[in-house]
N, C-alpha and C positions, 0 to 999 in steps of 0.2 A: 691353406694359408693364403693370406693376401699380402702382397709386398707393395710398399710405398717407397719410392726412391725420389727424394727431393733435391738430389744433387744437380748442379747446373747441367751436366752432361745429359742426364736422364730427362730432365725437364725440356731441354732443347730438342732432343731427338723425338720425344713424345709430341711436342708442338708441331714439328715438321710432319710426323706420320699422320697427324689428324687432318691435314690439309689436302685439298685436291692437288695432285701432282701433274706438272707439265714437264716435258722433256725437250731439251734442245734438239735441233735437227740432227746434230752429230750423234747424240745419244739415241735418238729415235732410230737412226740408221743401224746402230749396233744392235738394238732390240729387234728390228725387222730382219737383220741378218742372223739372228739367234746367237750373237756373240756374247750377249748378256740378256738376262730376263728380269722382268719387274720383281719377281720373288727374290732374286739375289740383291736387288737394290733395297727392297724392304728389309732384308736381313741386315744389311749394312746400317740402315736407319734404325734398327733395333739394338744391335750389338756394337756399333761403331763408337769411335771416340772423336768428340768435337775438339778440334785444335783451336782453342779460344785465342791463342796468341797470334794466329794468322787470320782469324775471322774478323770481319768488320761489322761490329754490332752497334756502333755509335752513330749510325746514319739514320736519318729521319724516315726514309722510305722502307725499302726491303733490306733486311739484314743478310749479309753474306757469310755463310758458314763453310768451313773446310772440315769434312768428316773423313776420318781414316778408318779403314776396315779391311777385312780379308775377303778375297774373291778367288775361289779355287786355289787356295794355298799361296796366293800372291797378295802382297800389300797393295791396296789401292786407295785412292783419295777421290771423294766426290766434292764438287763445288756446287753449293745450293744457295739460291736466292730465296730467302724465306720472307714472304709478303703476308699481308693481312689474311687473305683467304686461300692463297696458293703457295705451293713450294715448287720452285722452278729448278729442276736438276739440270745444271748447265754443262758440267765437265766431269768426265771420269778419266783418271789416269793412273797408270801403274807407278809404284814407288820402288826404287831399287833398294 
């Protein structure tokens, strides 16, 4: 079966997943130190929840999204700058 999900959350995550990803220096350091890997980030970009109330989507340039997800049984949050052709993953932080 083929699933189509047109809800804003699914559309936003799909839009981000389709773009070339760039990582902030801080995030690149975590990846290089094997504290997180790109597959785990991809997983969050597939199954996460966009926090639209805290995201900034009314700006002309890149839209800023806050995406919450699970990483090794901990709640985390990604801050992503979603531009025309790239998705810049800027911050990852644990949520209590």
